[in-house]
Phi, psi and omega in degrees: 000127182292156181305316185278002174272354188077190182268145179305317182284322179289319175298323184289320178289328177291328179278329185227073189297329177273089188224156169253123182250127181246115174255116186269137175056066193291333178302343180265001184288145168301142187303329184289332179298341184285343175295323174293319186287331183288320174302320185289303188292324179286304192254348183065027176215162175211135184257136184268188183288347177270358178080018176270137185260133176238136178259140181254018189289337174265004182263154162260124179250132180236131173249134171242155186205147169262008180306135174093349181271322175221168183220152180300133173273125179291347183271117186303141176073006175266156179294164177290150178277125177283128181270336181231143186231168187289333182278000183280135170299151181305314177306325177287317182301312187288328174291324177294322184285316186287336177286325172294320176301312179298317176298319176301303187286326180288312199249314180289316180271329189067030183240062179294341173298331178287318174302321177297324181291333177292336182057225178256022181276061180243134174238115184266115179282137175279160169299155170291124177237160171303141003268007183297329176299326180295317182291330177288316176302316180299326183285319178299318179295317182298321172305312186289313172315307180294321183289324181291322175295317185285315187272321185247004183050035180241130179275125178248120180248128180250118183289160186293325182296318181293319180296324177294318181301319184289314178301316176302312179295327183293320184291351171276353185233022183295338182298341176258010170069199184304327182298314178305314177303311180302313180302319175295323184292319181289315180301312184275343190228300189292313179299314175299324177300313181295324179295319180300316183296319183292328184279330186243150177274112186247102189278161177293140181093351183278154173246135173251118178257115180279102184280315187202165184230119184256139169252119183264009178092171178284337186270038179222158183298320178239109182297309186259141183223133185261137170261109194242135172253133179256153170195187175262141181286000000 
Protein backbone atom coordinates (compact mmCIF):
# COMPACT_ATOMS: atom_id res chain seq x y z
CA UNK A 1 0.00 0.00 0.00
CA UNK A 2 1.41 3.39 -0.96
CA UNK A 3 2.42 5.99 1.58
CA UNK A 4 -0.16 8.50 0.37
CA UNK A 5 -2.98 6.01 0.72
CA UNK A 6 -2.88 6.03 4.49
CA UNK A 7 -2.96 2.95 6.70
CA UNK A 8 -5.10 -0.10 6.03
CA UNK A 9 -6.49 -0.08 9.57
CA UNK A 10 -7.17 3.65 9.75
CA UNK A 11 -8.76 3.73 6.30
CA UNK A 12 -11.08 0.90 7.24
CA UNK A 13 -12.12 2.50 10.53
CA UNK A 14 -12.59 5.87 8.84
CA UNK A 15 -14.95 4.29 6.31
CA UNK A 16 -16.65 2.03 8.89
CA UNK A 17 -16.46 3.72 12.30
CA UNK A 18 -18.94 1.29 13.88
CA UNK A 19 -16.77 -1.80 13.58
CA UNK A 20 -15.59 -4.83 15.52
CA UNK A 21 -11.81 -5.10 15.28
CA UNK A 22 -10.32 -8.53 15.93
CA UNK A 23 -6.58 -8.91 16.53
CA UNK A 24 -5.91 -12.65 16.63
CA UNK A 25 -3.13 -14.23 18.74
CA UNK A 26 -1.83 -10.90 19.95
CA UNK A 27 1.15 -12.51 21.71
CA UNK A 28 2.74 -13.07 18.27
CA UNK A 29 2.71 -9.38 17.39
CA UNK A 30 5.96 -7.45 17.18
CA UNK A 31 6.74 -5.48 20.33
CA UNK A 32 6.60 -2.15 18.49
CA UNK A 33 2.99 -2.69 17.45
CA UNK A 34 1.96 -2.24 21.08
CA UNK A 35 2.87 1.43 20.83
CA UNK A 36 0.01 1.78 18.34
CA UNK A 37 -2.32 -0.25 20.52
CA UNK A 38 -1.43 1.94 23.49
CA UNK A 39 -2.45 5.05 21.59
CA UNK A 40 -5.74 3.45 20.57
CA UNK A 41 -6.52 2.16 24.06
CA UNK A 42 -5.40 5.35 25.78
CA UNK A 43 -6.67 8.08 23.47
CA UNK A 44 -9.17 6.23 21.32
CA UNK A 45 -7.48 7.50 18.16
CA UNK A 46 -4.63 6.75 15.75
CA UNK A 47 -2.76 8.97 13.30
CA UNK A 48 -1.80 7.46 9.94
CA UNK A 49 1.16 8.15 7.64
CA UNK A 50 -0.64 11.08 6.03
CA UNK A 51 -1.09 12.77 9.39
CA UNK A 52 -4.82 12.12 9.45
CA UNK A 53 -6.31 11.18 12.81
CA UNK A 54 -8.93 8.47 12.94
CA UNK A 55 -11.06 7.87 16.02
CA UNK A 56 -11.86 4.42 17.41
CA UNK A 57 -14.39 5.52 20.01
CA UNK A 58 -17.24 3.67 18.28
CA UNK A 59 -15.29 0.45 17.76
CA UNK A 60 -15.30 -2.74 19.76
CA UNK A 61 -11.74 -4.06 19.93
CA UNK A 62 -11.07 -7.74 20.69
CA UNK A 63 -7.67 -9.31 21.26
CA UNK A 64 -7.33 -13.09 21.28
CA UNK A 65 -4.45 -15.05 22.75
CA UNK A 66 -3.30 -18.59 23.48
CA UNK A 67 -1.14 -17.48 26.39
CA UNK A 68 -1.29 -19.89 29.31
CA UNK A 69 -2.45 -22.89 27.31
CA UNK A 70 0.99 -24.28 26.43
CA UNK A 71 4.62 -23.75 27.38
CA UNK A 72 7.91 -24.30 25.58
CA UNK A 73 9.45 -27.74 25.84
CA UNK A 74 13.15 -27.54 26.64
CA UNK A 75 13.77 -30.81 24.76
CA UNK A 76 14.54 -30.04 21.08
CA UNK A 77 12.05 -31.47 18.63
CA UNK A 78 9.40 -32.17 21.25
CA UNK A 79 5.89 -30.74 21.28
CA UNK A 80 4.96 -27.87 23.55
CA UNK A 81 3.81 -28.72 27.06
CA UNK A 82 0.10 -28.26 27.82
CA UNK A 83 -0.49 -26.08 30.87
CA UNK A 84 -4.24 -26.60 30.91
CA UNK A 85 -6.08 -29.84 30.23
CA UNK A 86 -9.65 -30.91 29.68
CA UNK A 87 -9.82 -32.55 33.11
CA UNK A 88 -9.04 -29.25 34.88
CA UNK A 89 -11.96 -27.42 36.50
CA UNK A 90 -12.71 -24.11 34.84
CA UNK A 91 -11.55 -21.91 37.77
CA UNK A 92 -8.10 -23.54 37.52
CA UNK A 93 -8.03 -23.02 33.75
CA UNK A 94 -8.96 -19.36 34.21
CA UNK A 95 -6.32 -18.72 36.89
CA UNK A 96 -3.59 -20.39 34.81
CA UNK A 97 -4.38 -18.36 31.69
CA UNK A 98 -4.70 -15.02 33.48
CA UNK A 99 -1.43 -15.62 35.33
CA UNK A 100 0.36 -16.32 32.04
CA UNK A 101 -1.06 -13.16 30.44
CA UNK A 102 0.14 -11.01 33.33
CA UNK A 103 3.61 -12.59 33.24
CA UNK A 104 3.86 -12.06 29.49
CA UNK A 105 3.06 -8.34 29.57
CA UNK A 106 4.83 -7.54 32.84
CA UNK A 107 8.03 -9.53 32.42
CA UNK A 108 8.51 -10.83 28.87
CA UNK A 109 7.37 -7.65 27.10
CA UNK A 110 8.04 -5.27 29.95
CA UNK A 111 4.85 -3.40 29.07
CA UNK A 112 2.67 -3.34 32.21
CA UNK A 113 1.02 -0.18 30.92
CA UNK A 114 -0.63 -2.22 28.14
CA UNK A 115 -1.93 -4.69 30.70
CA UNK A 116 -3.31 -1.82 32.79
CA UNK A 117 -5.28 -0.52 29.81
CA UNK A 118 -7.02 -3.89 29.53
CA UNK A 119 -8.21 -3.64 33.12
CA UNK A 120 -10.34 -6.62 34.10
CA UNK A 121 -11.78 -7.04 30.61
CA UNK A 122 -10.63 -10.62 30.10
CA UNK A 123 -12.82 -13.49 28.99
CA UNK A 124 -11.17 -16.90 29.44
CA UNK A 125 -12.92 -19.57 27.41
CA UNK A 126 -13.35 -23.02 28.85
CA UNK A 127 -12.73 -26.28 27.03
CA UNK A 128 -15.68 -27.80 25.22
CA UNK A 129 -17.12 -30.26 27.71
CA UNK A 130 -20.02 -32.74 27.70
CA UNK A 131 -22.82 -32.33 26.76
CA UNK A 132 -21.75 -29.44 24.49
CA UNK A 133 -19.62 -31.83 22.43
CA UNK A 134 -22.73 -33.91 21.72
CA UNK A 135 -24.53 -30.81 20.50
CA UNK A 136 -21.68 -30.05 18.09
CA UNK A 137 -21.64 -33.61 16.77
CA UNK A 138 -25.42 -33.52 16.27
CA UNK A 139 -25.07 -30.20 14.42
CA UNK A 140 -22.43 -31.66 12.11
CA UNK A 141 -24.58 -34.72 11.47
CA UNK A 142 -27.63 -32.58 10.71
CA UNK A 143 -25.66 -30.47 8.22
CA UNK A 144 -24.35 -33.56 6.45
CA UNK A 145 -27.81 -35.15 6.32
CA UNK A 146 -29.19 -31.95 4.79
CA UNK A 147 -26.33 -31.73 2.29
CA UNK A 148 -26.75 -35.35 1.20
CA UNK A 149 -30.46 -34.85 0.64
CA UNK A 150 -30.13 -31.55 -1.23
CA UNK A 151 -27.04 -32.34 -3.34
CA UNK A 152 -27.30 -36.09 -3.97
CA UNK A 153 -31.00 -36.75 -3.27
CA UNK A 154 -29.93 -39.47 -0.85
CA UNK A 155 -31.46 -39.86 2.61
CA UNK A 156 -28.87 -40.40 5.33
CA UNK A 157 -29.85 -41.87 8.70
CA UNK A 158 -27.32 -42.07 11.54
CA UNK A 159 -28.07 -44.80 14.08
CA UNK A 160 -27.54 -44.41 17.81
CA UNK A 161 -24.53 -46.78 17.90
CA UNK A 162 -22.68 -44.86 15.20
CA UNK A 163 -23.52 -41.52 16.84
CA UNK A 164 -22.18 -42.77 20.18
CA UNK A 165 -18.93 -43.91 18.55
CA UNK A 166 -18.40 -40.50 16.93
CA UNK A 167 -19.00 -38.75 20.26
CA UNK A 168 -16.63 -41.15 22.02
CA UNK A 169 -13.87 -40.43 19.49
CA UNK A 170 -14.50 -36.69 19.67
CA UNK A 171 -14.08 -36.66 23.44
CA UNK A 172 -10.51 -37.86 23.01
CA UNK A 173 -9.73 -34.70 21.04
CA UNK A 174 -11.48 -31.97 23.03
CA UNK A 175 -8.20 -30.20 23.78
CA UNK A 176 -8.39 -28.90 20.19
CA UNK A 177 -11.86 -27.45 20.66
CA UNK A 178 -14.53 -27.42 17.99
CA UNK A 179 -11.93 -27.81 15.26
CA UNK A 180 -10.78 -31.03 16.90
CA UNK A 181 -14.32 -32.38 16.91
CA UNK A 182 -14.69 -31.47 13.24
CA UNK A 183 -11.41 -33.19 12.37
CA UNK A 184 -12.57 -36.39 14.08
CA UNK A 185 -15.96 -36.18 12.40
CA UNK A 186 -14.36 -35.82 8.97
CA UNK A 187 -11.84 -38.61 9.53
CA UNK A 188 -14.19 -41.11 11.16
CA UNK A 189 -17.41 -40.38 9.32
CA UNK A 190 -17.26 -38.08 6.28
CA UNK A 191 -14.21 -39.62 4.60
CA UNK A 192 -15.37 -43.26 5.02
CA UNK A 193 -18.82 -42.24 3.78
CA UNK A 194 -17.27 -40.65 0.69
CA UNK A 195 -15.29 -43.85 0.03
CA UNK A 196 -18.46 -45.89 0.35
CA UNK A 197 -20.30 -43.59 -2.06
CA UNK A 198 -17.42 -43.88 -4.52
CA UNK A 199 -17.28 -47.69 -4.34
CA UNK A 200 -21.04 -48.23 -4.62
CA UNK A 201 -23.68 -47.06 -7.03
CA UNK A 202 -25.99 -44.94 -4.89
CA UNK A 203 -29.06 -43.83 -6.80
CA UNK A 204 -31.16 -40.79 -6.08
CA UNK A 205 -33.97 -41.68 -3.70
CA UNK A 206 -31.92 -44.28 -1.82
CA UNK A 207 -31.61 -44.34 1.93
CA UNK A 208 -28.28 -45.00 3.66
CA UNK A 209 -28.49 -46.00 7.31
CA UNK A 210 -25.24 -45.77 9.22
CA UNK A 211 -25.52 -48.63 11.71
CA UNK A 212 -22.10 -48.66 13.30
CA UNK A 213 -18.57 -47.30 13.11
CA UNK A 214 -15.47 -49.49 13.46
CA UNK A 215 -12.03 -48.20 14.46
CA UNK A 216 -9.48 -50.58 12.92
CA UNK A 217 -6.45 -48.83 14.40
CA UNK A 218 -3.76 -46.67 12.84
CA UNK A 219 -1.69 -49.42 11.15
CA UNK A 220 -4.16 -50.13 8.37
CA UNK A 221 -4.84 -48.38 5.04
CA UNK A 222 -8.23 -47.14 6.23
CA UNK A 223 -8.60 -46.74 9.96
CA UNK A 224 -12.36 -46.14 10.10
CA UNK A 225 -15.00 -48.29 8.47
CA UNK A 226 -18.74 -47.74 8.33
CA UNK A 227 -21.41 -50.42 8.56
CA UNK A 228 -24.12 -49.19 6.23
CA UNK A 229 -27.53 -50.55 5.29
CA UNK A 230 -29.02 -49.50 1.94
CA UNK A 231 -32.65 -49.17 1.02
CA UNK A 232 -35.17 -47.02 -0.78
CA UNK A 233 -36.35 -43.81 0.80
